[in-house]
C-alpha positions in Angstrom: -26.8 -0.1 4.0 -25.3 -2.1 6.8 -21.9 -3.7 6.1 -20.1 -6.3 8.2 -16.4 -7.2 8.7 -15.0 -10.5 10.0 -11.9 -9.8 12.0 -9.1 -12.0 13.4 -7.9 -13.4 15.7 -11.4 -13.1 17.2 -14.5 -13.0 15.0 -16.1 -9.6 15.7 -19.0 -8.1 13.7 -19.3 -4.3 13.6 -22.1 -2.6 11.8 -22.0 0.8 10.1 -22.4 3.8 12.3 -25.5 6.0 11.9 -23.5 9.1 10.8 -20.2 9.3 8.9 -17.2 9.7 11.2 -15.1 11.3 8.5 -15.8 13.7 5.7 -13.9 13.6 2.4 -13.0 17.1 1.3 -12.2 17.5 -2.4 -8.7 18.8 -2.9 -7.5 18.1 -6.4 -9.3 17.3 -9.6 -8.4 16.9 -13.3 -6.2 13.9 -12.8 -6.1 10.8 -14.9 -6.5 7.5 -12.9 -4.5 8.4 -9.8 -3.0 5.4 -8.1 -0.5 6.7 -5.5 0.0 9.7 -3.3 3.4 10.6 -1.7 5.2 13.5 -0.1 8.9 14.6 -0.2 9.1 16.0 3.3 7.6 19.4 2.4 4.1 20.8 1.7 3.7 19.2 -1.8 1.8 16.1 -2.7 3.1 14.0 -5.6 0.3 12.1 -7.3 1.1 9.1 -9.5 -1.1 8.7 -12.6 -1.4 5.2 -13.9 -0.7 6.2 -17.5 3.0 7.1 -16.6 3.0 10.6 -15.2 3.5 12.1 -11.7 1.6 15.3 -11.0 2.5 17.9 -8.3 0.0 19.6 -6.0 1.9 22.5 -4.4 -0.6 23.0 -1.6 -2.7 25.5 -3.5 -3.1 24.2 -7.1 -2.1 21.4 -9.4 0.9 22.4 -11.4 0.5 22.3 -15.2 3.7 20.4 -16.0 4.2 16.9 -14.6 7.0 16.1 -12.2 7.9 13.1 -14.3 6.5 11.8 -17.6 7.6 8.3 -18.6 4.6 7.3 -20.7 6.9 6.1 -23.4 8.3 3.4 -21.1 5.1 2.3 -19.4 2.4 -0.2 -20.5 -0.8 1.1 -18.9 -4.2 -0.4 -18.5 -6.0 -2.9 -16.3 -3.6 -3.5 -13.4 -0.5 -2.3 -15.3 1.0 1.2 -15.4 3.1 3.5 -13.3 2.1 2.2 -9.9 4.3 3.5 -7.1 6.7 6.2 -5.9 9.0 6.6 -2.9 11.3 9.5 -2.0 14.7 8.7 -0.5 14.9 9.5 3.2 17.6 12.0 2.4 15.8 13.4 -0.6 16.4 17.0 0.4 20.2 16.2 0.1 20.5 13.8 -2.8 17.3 14.4 -4.8 16.7 10.6 -5.4 13.2 9.1 -5.8 12.1 5.6 -6.9 9.3 4.5 -9.1 7.6 1.1 -9.8 6.1 0.5 -13.3 5.2 -2.2 -15.8 7.3 -1.8 -18.9 6.5 -2.3 -22.6 6.9 -6.1 -22.1 4.6 -6.0 -19.1 7.4 -6.7 -16.6 7.9 -4.9 -13.3 10.7 -2.3 -13.2 11.9 -0.5 -10.1 14.1 2.5 -11.1 15.7 5.5 -9.4 15.4 9.0 -10.8 16.8 12.4 -9.7 15.1 15.7 -9.3 16.1 18.4 -11.8 19.0 20.7 -10.7 17.2 23.8 -11.9 13.5 23.1 -11.0 12.4 21.4 -7.8 9.0 20.6 -9.4 10.5 18.7 -12.3 12.5 15.5 -12.4 15.4 14.8 -14.7 13.9 12.4 -17.1 17.3 11.2 -18.3 18.6 10.3 -14.9 17.0 6.8 -14.8 18.9 4.0 -13.2 17.1 0.6 -13.2 17.5 -1.3 -9.9 15.3 -4.3 -10.5 13.4 -6.0 -13.3 11.0 -8.9 -12.6 9.3 -11.0 -15.2 5.6 -10.9 -15.0 4.0 -14.0 -16.5 0.5 -12.5 -16.6 -0.9 -8.9 -16.8 -2.4 -8.8 -13.4 -1.2 -8.9 -9.8 1.8 -6.6 -10.2 1.9 -5.2 -6.7 3.5 -1.8 -7.3 3.9 -0.2 -3.8 7.3 1.2 -2.8 8.0 2.5 0.8 11.0 3.2 2.8 10.8 1.7 6.3 12.0 3.2 9.5 15.2 1.2 8.9 15.7 3.3 5.7 15.6 0.2 3.5 13.3 0.2 0.5 10.4 -2.2 0.7 8.8 -3.5 -2.6 5.4 -5.2 -2.8 5.3 -7.9 -5.4 2.2 -9.7 -6.6 2.1 -13.4 -7.4 2.5 -12.9 -11.1 -1.2 -13.0 -12.0 -3.8 -15.2 -13.6 -6.0 -16.7 -10.9 -5.2 -19.0 -8.0 -1.4 -18.5 -8.4 -1.1 -21.4 -11.0 2.7 -21.5 -10.6 2.5 -21.4 -6.8 5.0 -18.6 -6.9 4.0 -16.9 -3.7 5.2 -20.0 -1.7 8.4 -20.4 -3.8 11.1 -18.6 -2.0 13.4 -18.9 -5.1 10.9 -16.5 -6.9 10.5 -12.8 -6.2 6.8 -12.9 -7.0 4.2 -13.0 -4.2 6.7 -11.4 -1.8 7.6 -8.3 0.2 11.2 -7.4 -0.8 13.7 -5.3 1.2 16.8 -3.9 -0.4 19.5 -1.3 0.5 19.5 1.4 -2.2 22.6 3.1 -0.6 25.0 0.2 -1.2 25.9 -2.4 -3.9 25.3 -2.4 -7.6 22.5 -1.9 -8.5 21.5 -2.4 -4.8 22.7 -4.1 -1.6 21.1 -6.8 0.5 20.4 -5.8 4.2 22.4 -8.3 6.3 19.4 -8.8 8.6 17.1 -10.0 5.8 15.7 -13.4 6.9 17.0 -15.5 4.0 20.4 -14.1 3.4 22.7 -16.8 2.1 20.0 -19.4 2.3 20.2 -22.0 -0.5 16.5 -22.2 -1.0 15.5 -18.5 -1.0 16.3 -15.2 -2.6 18.2 -12.8 -0.5 15.9 -9.9 -1.2 12.8 -11.5 0.4 11.5 -10.0 3.6 8.2 -12.0 3.8 6.2 -14.1 1.5 2.9 -15.8 0.8 1.2 -12.7 -0.7 -1.2 -12.6 -3.6 -1.2 -8.9 -4.5 -0.1 -6.5 -1.8 -1.5 -3.5 -3.7 -0.9 -1.0 -0.8 1.1 -1.3 2.4 2.4 1.3 4.9 4.4 1.8 8.0 3.0 3.4 11.1 5.1 6.5 11.4 4.9 6.4 15.2 5.4 2.7 16.0 7.1 1.4 12.9 4.6 -1.4 12.5 3.9 -2.6 9.0 0.4 -3.0 7.5 0.0 -5.0 4.3 -3.3 -5.0 2.5 -3.4 -8.1 0.3 -6.0 -8.4 -2.4 -8.0 -11.6 -2.2 -9.0 -14.2 -4.8 -12.8 -14.6 -5.0 -14.1 -14.6 -1.4 -11.9 -12.9 1.2 -9.8 -9.7 1.5 -7.2 -9.4 4.1 -4.9 -7.0 5.9 -1.7 -8.4 7.6 0.0 -6.8 10.5 3.7 -7.1 11.1 5.0 -5.5 14.4 8.0 -3.3 14.3 9.9 -6.0 16.3 9.6 -8.5 13.5 12.8 -10.0 12.1 11.0 -10.9 8.8 10.4 -14.3 7.2 6.6 -14.4 7.8 4.6 -16.6 5.5 1.2 -14.9 5.0 -0.3 -18.0 3.5 -1.3 -17.5 -0.1 -2.0 -19.8 -2.0 -2.4 -22.3 0.8 -4.9 -19.9 2.3 -7.1 -17.0 1.2 -7.4 -14.9 4.4 -7.9 -17.4 7.2 -9.6 -20.0 4.9 -8.0 -22.9 3.1 -7.6 -22.3 -0.6 -5.2 -24.8 -2.2 -5.3 -27.4 -0.7 -8.9 -27.1 0.3 -8.4 -28.5 3.8 -5.6 -29.1 6.3 -3.7 -26.2 4.8 -2.1 -24.6 7.9 0.6 -26.5 9.7 0.9 -23.7 12.2 3.7 -21.9 10.3 1.4 -19.4 8.6 0.6 -15.9 9.9 -3.1 -15.2 9.8 -4.4 -11.8 8.9 -5.3 -9.1 11.5 -8.4 -8.1 9.4 -10.4 -9.9 6.8 -13.8 -9.3 5.2 -15.9 -11.1 2.7 -17.1 -10.2 -0.8 -20.5 -8.9 0.4 -22.3 -5.6 -0.5 -20.1 -5.2 -3.6 -16.7 -5.5 -1.9 -14.0 -7.1 -4.0 -10.5 -5.6 -3.6 -8.9 -4.1 -0.4 -7.1 -0.8 -0.7 -4.6 -0.5 2.2 -4.3 2.8 4.0 -2.4 4.2 7.0 -2.6 4.6 10.7 -3.6 8.2 11.2 -0.9 10.1 13.0 -1.8 13.7 12.1 -2.6 16.4 14.6 -5.7 18.1 13.2 -8.2 15.3 14.0 -7.5 13.9 17.4 -10.5 11.5 17.3 -8.8 9.6 14.4 -5.4 9.2 16.0 -4.2 5.7 16.1 -6.9 4.3 13.8 -5.8 2.3 10.8 -7.9 3.7 7.9 -8.4 1.5 4.8 -11.1 0.9 2.2 -12.4 -1.3 -0.7 -11.8 -0.4 -4.3 -15.1 -1.7 -5.5 -17.8 -0.6 -3.1 -16.0 2.6 -1.8 -16.5 1.8 1.9 -13.8 3.2 4.2 -13.2 1.5 7.5 -11.2 2.3 10.6 -9.6 -0.5 12.6 -8.5 -0.4 16.3 -7.1 -3.0 18.6 -9.1 -4.2 21.6 -7.7 -5.1 25.0 -7.9 -8.8 24.1 -5.6 -8.2 21.1 -8.2 -8.5 18.3 -8.6 -5.9 15.7 -12.1 -4.5 15.3 -13.3 -2.3 12.4 -16.2 0.1 11.9 -17.4 2.0 8.9 -16.2 5.6 8.7 -17.9 6.5 5.5 -19.1 5.3 2.1 -17.0 7.1 -0.5 -19.2 5.9 -3.4 -16.2 5.9 -5.8 -13.4 3.5 -6.7 -10.7 3.9 -4.0 -7.3 3.3 -5.6 -5.0 4.5 -2.8 -4.6 6.4 0.4 -1.7 8.7 1.2 -0.1 10.9 3.8 1.4 14.4 3.7 4.5 15.3 5.6 2.4 16.2 8.7 0.6 12.9 8.7 -2.7 14.1 7.4 -4.4 11.6 5.1 -5.9 11.6 1.6 -7.7 9.2 -0.6 -7.8 8.9 -4.4 -10.9 8.6 -6.7 -9.5 6.4 -9.5 -12.3 6.9 -12.0 -13.1 10.5 -11.1 -9.5 11.7 -11.2 -9.6 13.3 -7.8 -7.8 13.5 -4.5 -9.8 14.1 -1.4 -8.6 15.0 2.1 -9.9 12.9 5.0 -11.3 15.2 7.7 -13.2 14.7 11.0 -16.2 17.0 11.5 -16.5 16.2 15.2 -15.5 19.2 17.4 -13.0 18.7 20.2 -14.0 20.6 23.3 -13.9 20.3 27.1 -16.8 17.9 27.2 -15.5 15.7 24.3 -12.0 14.5 24.3 -10.2 12.3 21.8 -9.5 8.7 22.7 -6.1 7.3 22.2 -6.5 4.0 20.4 -2.9 2.6 20.3 
């Protein structure tokens, strides 16, 4: 089946390739609704299960005991649950990692935990220190992603609080943490510090934690480990999915448009919605061929598959299509279909070496992204960006 993407700032239509450009190699099975994949700087993969557990794949097998089990604290189901994990940049020294979950009341909690002092494959379940709690008025659009940036600050993706159409217009309200990308300093302050370079520090009409705003549900975002650029995949309302691109040179403060716009299209109001202050998405696509919810990925920076280097790989939860985006000389982003996964794509992840993985939410699997194309003297990899 042929699928099409609409891409900004130029409208470019790219059809599916005849043959798959990537192959998904099964790696881990027996999981329960995996929603996040992370590494701690070594050969292990840490896999977040929505129910409230974190499993460990040691490079050979899935360990029987979970790294962390906080099911007693987590409300799971629908878009709620244990949703994200990030390891401190100095994890090897301090043993700190951070999780994002919805608690028994349905509110967002970001908490710090420590690894066990006796077993590197187990966390200390009694070491929790809550950094942030955010009221969630509805059960959906919780965001959930945590990621340390190249600046070593912790970035937190917050959804708009749920329901449909952002009824409270929270994403545009800079006095509200919902519908935002937050940036905090976990190494100073109580319970955290505010980076002095945050764009709204000491502003009377905005929260200090806000890095950017106008987001509906930034389910997955990532930093390019080579360039430091930030990719934010923001789940759409009823018609359009979008991926926003923030260059590493950004000083923050971007307004990505929701609810005034869904992608590059007016939403509320239905016309004359952009006064020129909004940042339009780098990529958008419509709800055709079963697409309904973008799952953000990563720019591939591994070494095993040179044909994939520099490609931003992302997918759609509902139809299972995985795309690869590259930038043209004109500055537009163009995407092509890499494969049809035929399962619900809940997340992508990287290992310490930059190799990429994808999670099958319903099937409880992690698969490795591989490239079957040989590299030889007559075929050389192309550097994309």
